[in-house]
C-alpha positions in Angstrom: -117.5 22.2 40.3 -120.6 21.9 42.5 -119.4 24.9 44.6 -119.1 26.9 41.4 -122.7 25.9 40.5 -123.9 27.1 43.9 -122.0 30.3 43.9 -123.0 31.2 40.3 -126.8 30.6 40.8 -129.1 33.6 41.3 -130.7 32.2 44.4 -132.6 35.5 45.2 -134.4 35.3 41.9 -135.2 31.6 42.2 -136.5 32.0 45.8 -138.5 35.1 44.8 -140.1 33.1 42.0 -140.8 30.1 44.3 -142.4 32.1 47.1 -144.2 34.5 44.7 -145.7 31.5 42.8 -146.6 29.8 46.1 -148.3 33.0 47.4 -150.2 33.5 44.2 -151.3 29.8 44.3 -152.5 30.2 47.9 -154.2 33.5 47.0 -155.9 32.0 44.0 -157.0 28.9 45.9 -158.4 31.0 48.7 -160.1 33.3 46.3 -161.6 30.4 44.4 -162.8 28.7 47.6 -164.4 32.0 48.8 -166.3 32.6 45.6 -167.2 29.0 45.5 -168.7 29.1 49.1 -170.6 32.3 48.3 -171.8 30.6 45.2 -170.8 33.6 43.1 -170.9 33.1 39.4 -168.9 34.8 36.6 -170.0 35.0 33.0 -173.0 33.0 33.8 -171.0 30.0 34.9 -171.9 27.7 37.7 -170.2 28.4 41.1 -168.0 25.3 40.8 -166.9 26.3 37.3 -166.3 29.9 38.5 -164.0 28.5 41.2 -162.1 26.5 38.6 -161.8 29.5 36.3 -160.4 31.6 39.1 -157.8 28.9 39.9 -156.9 28.6 36.2 -156.5 32.4 35.9 -154.3 32.4 39.0 -152.1 29.7 37.4 -151.9 31.7 34.2 -151.0 34.8 36.2 -148.2 32.8 37.9 -146.8 31.7 34.5 -147.1 35.3 33.2 -145.4 36.6 36.3 -142.6 34.1 36.1 -142.0 34.9 32.4 -142.1 38.6 33.1 -139.7 38.4 36.0 -137.3 36.1 34.0 -137.5 38.5 31.0 -136.7 41.4 33.2 -133.7 39.8 34.8 -132.3 37.6 32.0 -131.2 38.6 28.5 -131.1 35.0 27.4 -134.8 34.5 28.3 -135.8 37.6 26.5 -133.9 36.4 23.4 -135.5 32.9 23.6 -139.0 34.3 24.0 -139.0 37.2 21.6 -135.9 37.0 19.3 -135.7 33.3 18.3 -136.9 33.8 14.8 -134.5 36.7 14.3 -131.7 34.6 15.8 -132.4 31.8 13.4 -132.4 34.3 10.5 -129.1 35.6 11.7 -127.7 32.1 12.0 -128.9 31.4 8.5 -127.3 34.6 7.2 -124.0 33.7 9.0 -124.1 30.2 7.6 -124.6 31.6 4.1 -121.8 34.1 4.5 -119.6 31.2 5.9 -120.3 29.1 2.7 -119.5 32.1 0.5 -116.3 32.7 2.4 -115.3 29.0 2.0 -116.0 29.2 -1.8 -114.0 32.4 -2.1 -111.2 30.8 -0.1 -111.2 27.8 -2.5 -111.1 30.1 -5.5 -108.3 32.1 -4.0 -106.4 28.9 -3.3 -106.9 27.8 -7.0 -105.8 31.2 -8.1 -102.8 31.0 -5.8 -101.8 27.6 -7.2 -102.1 28.9 -10.8 -100.0 31.9 -9.9 -97.4 29.7 -8.3 -97.3 27.5 -11.4 -97.0 30.6 -13.6 -94.2 31.9 -11.3 -92.3 28.7 -11.7 -92.7 28.8 -15.5 -91.6 32.4 -15.6 -88.6 31.4 -13.4 -87.7 28.6 -15.8 -88.0 30.9 -18.8 -85.8 33.5 -17.1 -83.2 30.8 -16.4 -83.4 29.7 -20.0 -83.0 33.3 -21.2 -80.0 33.7 -18.9 -78.4 30.6 -20.4 -79.1 31.8 -23.9 -77.5 35.1 -23.0 -74.4 33.4 -21.7 -74.2 31.2 -24.9 -74.6 34.3 -27.1 -71.9 36.2 -25.1 -69.5 33.2 -25.4 -70.1 33.0 -29.2 -69.6 36.7 -29.5 -66.3 36.4 -27.7 -65.3 33.5 -30.0 -66.3 35.6 -33.1 -64.3 38.6 -31.8 -61.3 36.3 -31.1 -61.6 34.8 -34.6 -61.9 38.2 -36.1 -58.8 39.4 -34.3 -56.9 36.3 -35.5 -58.1 37.0 -39.0 -57.0 40.6 -38.9 -53.6 39.6 -37.5 -53.3 37.0 -40.3 -54.3 39.7 -42.8 -51.6 42.1 -41.5 -49.1 39.3 -41.6 -50.0 38.5 -45.2 -49.6 42.2 -46.1 -46.2 42.2 -44.4 -45.2 39.0 -46.2 -46.4 40.5 -49.5 -44.5 43.7 -48.9 -41.4 41.7 -48.0 -41.7 39.5 -51.1 -42.0 42.6 -53.3 -39.0 44.2 -51.8 -36.9 41.0 -52.3 -38.3 40.6 -55.9 -38.8 36.8 -55.4 -40.0 35.4 -58.7 -41.1 32.0 -57.3 -41.1 30.8 -53.7 -40.2 27.4 -52.4 -42.8 24.7 -51.9 -45.3 26.3 -54.2 -47.8 23.7 -55.6 -47.3 23.9 -59.3 -49.5 21.0 -60.4 -50.8 17.6 -59.4 -52.3 14.5 -60.9 -53.8 11.2 -59.9 -52.9 7.7 -61.1 -55.3 4.8 -60.8 -54.2 1.2 -60.0 -53.6 -1.0 -63.1 -52.3 1.8 -65.4 -49.8 0.7 -68.0 -46.3 2.1 -68.3 -47.3 4.3 -71.3 -50.3 5.6 -69.5 -48.2 6.6 -66.5 -45.6 8.3 -68.6 -48.3 10.2 -70.5 -49.8 11.3 -67.2 -46.4 12.5 -65.9 -45.8 14.4 -69.2 -49.2 16.1 -68.8 -48.2 17.1 -65.2 -44.9 18.5 -66.5 -46.8 20.6 -69.1 -49.1 21.9 -66.3 -46.1 22.8 -64.2 -44.5 24.6 -67.1 -47.6 26.7 -67.7 -48.0 27.6 -64.0 -44.3 28.6 -63.7 -44.5 30.8 -66.7 -47.7 32.4 -65.4 -46.3 33.1 -61.9 -43.0 34.5 -63.0 -44.6 36.6 -65.8 -46.9 38.2 -63.2 -44.0 38.9 -60.9 -41.7 40.4 -63.5 -44.5 42.1 -65.5 -42.9 40.5 -68.6 -44.4 37.9 -70.9 -42.0 34.9 -70.9 -42.0 32.3 -73.6 -40.1 29.6 -71.8 -38.0 28.8 -68.7 -35.8 25.8 -68.1 -37.6 23.4 -65.7 -35.7 20.4 -64.3 -37.2 17.1 -63.1 -34.8 14.6 -61.5 -34.7 11.6 -63.8 -33.8 9.1 -61.1 -36.7 10.2 -58.9 -39.0 10.1 -62.0 -37.9 6.5 -62.9 -38.4 5.3 -59.3 -41.8 7.0 -59.2 -42.9 5.3 -62.5 -42.0 1.9 -61.1 -43.9 2.5 -57.9 -47.0 3.6 -59.7 -46.8 0.5 -62.0 -46.8 -1.8 -59.0 -49.4 0.1 -56.9 -52.8 -1.4 -56.3 -54.3 1.8 -54.9 -55.1 5.2 -56.4 -52.1 7.6 -55.8 -51.5 11.3 -56.2 -48.4 13.0 -57.6 -47.7 16.6 -56.7 -45.1 18.9 -58.2 -43.6 21.5 -55.9 -41.0 24.3 -56.5 -37.7 23.3 -55.0 -36.5 26.7 -53.6 -36.9 30.4 -53.8 -36.0 32.0 -57.1 -35.2 35.7 -57.5 -35.8 37.8 -60.5 -32.9 38.8 -62.6 -31.1 35.5 -62.3 -30.6 32.9 -65.0 -33.6 31.0 -63.8 -33.6 27.2 -63.8 -36.5 25.8 -61.9 -36.0 22.5 -60.0 -39.1 20.6 -59.4 -39.7 18.2 -56.5 -42.2 15.3 -57.0 -44.2 13.9 -54.1 -46.7 11.0 -54.1 -48.9 9.2 -51.7 -52.3 7.3 -51.5 -55.3 9.2 -52.8 -58.2 8.4 -50.5 -61.7 9.7 -50.8 -62.3 12.0 -47.8 -65.7 13.5 -48.6 -68.5 12.2 -50.9 -70.4 14.4 -53.3 -73.2 16.3 -51.3 -71.7 15.4 -47.9 -71.5 18.2 -45.3 -67.8 19.1 -44.9 -68.3 21.6 -42.2 -71.2 23.3 -40.4 -71.4 26.1 -37.9 -74.1 28.0 -36.1 -73.9 31.8 -36.0 -76.2 34.0 -33.9 -76.1 36.5 -36.7 -76.8 39.3 -34.2 -75.2 42.1 -36.3 -77.3 44.8 -34.7 -75.4 44.4 -31.5 -72.1 43.5 -33.2 -69.8 45.3 -35.6 -69.1 42.0 -37.5 -70.2 42.1 -41.1 -71.5 39.2 -43.2 -68.2 39.2 -45.2 -66.2 38.9 -41.9 -68.4 36.0 -40.8 -67.8 34.1 -44.0 -64.0 34.8 -43.8 -64.1 33.2 -40.3 -66.1 30.3 -41.5 -63.8 29.6 -44.5 -60.7 29.8 -42.2 -62.3 27.3 -39.8 -63.3 25.1 -42.8 -59.7 25.1 -44.0 -58.5 24.0 -40.6 -61.2 21.3 -40.4 -60.4 19.7 -43.8 -56.6 19.8 -43.1 -57.2 17.9 -39.8 -59.3 15.4 -41.8 -56.4 14.6 -44.0 -56.7 16.9 -47.0 -53.2 18.1 -48.2 -52.9 21.9 -48.4 -50.6 23.9 -50.6 -47.3 23.9 -48.6 -46.6 27.5 -49.5 -50.0 29.1 -48.8 -51.7 26.4 -46.7 -54.7 26.7 -49.0 -56.8 23.7 -49.8 -58.9 25.1 -52.6 -60.3 28.4 -54.0 -63.8 30.0 -53.9 -64.4 32.2 -56.9 -65.3 35.8 -56.1 -68.8 35.6 -57.7 -69.7 32.7 -55.4 -68.2 34.4 -52.3 -70.0 37.7 -52.8 -73.2 36.0 -53.7 -73.0 34.2 -50.4 -72.2 37.5 -48.6 -75.3 39.1 -50.1 -77.5 36.2 -49.1 -76.2 36.2 -45.6 -76.7 40.0 -45.3 -80.4 39.5 -46.0 -80.8 36.9 -43.2 -81.6 38.5 -39.8 -82.2 35.4 -37.8 -79.6 32.9 -36.3 -78.3 30.8 -39.1 -76.4 27.5 -39.7 -73.7 27.9 -42.4 -72.9 24.6 -44.2 -70.1 23.8 -46.6 -71.2 20.9 -48.8 -68.9 18.9 -51.1 -69.5 19.7 -54.7 -68.2 16.4 -56.0 -66.0 13.7 -54.4 -63.0 15.2 -52.6 -59.8 13.1 -52.3 -56.7 13.5 -50.2 -54.9 15.7 -52.6 -57.8 18.1 -53.0 -58.8 20.5 -54.1 -61.8 21.2 -51.8 -64.7 22.3 -54.0 -67.8 23.3 -52.0 -71.2 24.9 -52.1 -72.2 27.2 -49.3 -75.7 26.7 -47.9 -77.6 28.7 -45.3 -80.1 27.2 -42.9 -82.2 29.7 -40.9 
């Protein structure tokens, strides 16, 4: 390190300054002594003061000479002597720019953090939209599948109707012709009266069905109830401590043109309350995106009612054995619901609400409610 110091020093400049200063000192001292001995005065000063003035001027010349030489040979010395104020101003400007740069950097970091947060939120929303799209596509597929099943069932019903017309069946087997309920504690006479009312209901339904099939107004048709089964049923109802239903079903298929004699089968069982008045029987969410689907409001309600039927049957409601129906919805109510649903453009929840208490034997009477 010391060798680097020796080799990097400008010895020529240093020696020149040393010898030059020494020479000027000697010259100034000699000159001052000379003028002092000759008692020469300058500016009216005494000889002694004149000698001192000459010595001082010599020292000043030495200093000026040193500074001049250093300034000539060293950029740093020139800067220290003549550019310090400008250098300080430049340092101040640079410090100010540095502070501004740090502030801008902090603002950029804050903006970057905010942009990152917005990016994460946008990513989350995009994922949510993708999930919603998948759900909507799945529901669309389910609706399309339900619509296909409904169309297949419609075609099957048409074929069955065509087949029935071709065979001229007046009354099919297992058609529900009437039903009644019997409360616990009823007397023998009350039970008999209830069964007679059921028989009258069965007779009227049989006449109506066969008259429609034969296009002939019938006055009466022989209807047979098994007396032994009826007697056993009366005894069971008398001893029952629960509410029971009794259903009357057609025994077999009956063809037009025969000497009709209708045999009736009686079935009974416990009548339990399945849905309370005002209780939601079935609810389903529909996207109701008919702009991107060919499904109409009428088709959506048909799918909903079919699923409603399957739901109540699984909950224990007894369907009509011949048609698998659990109740009827009059045309005015149905088309009023279709019109209301057609005016709804947003996703909707369709609810079937019990319109009165619904028991095991049915029928299922509902009100349709739309919740946007």
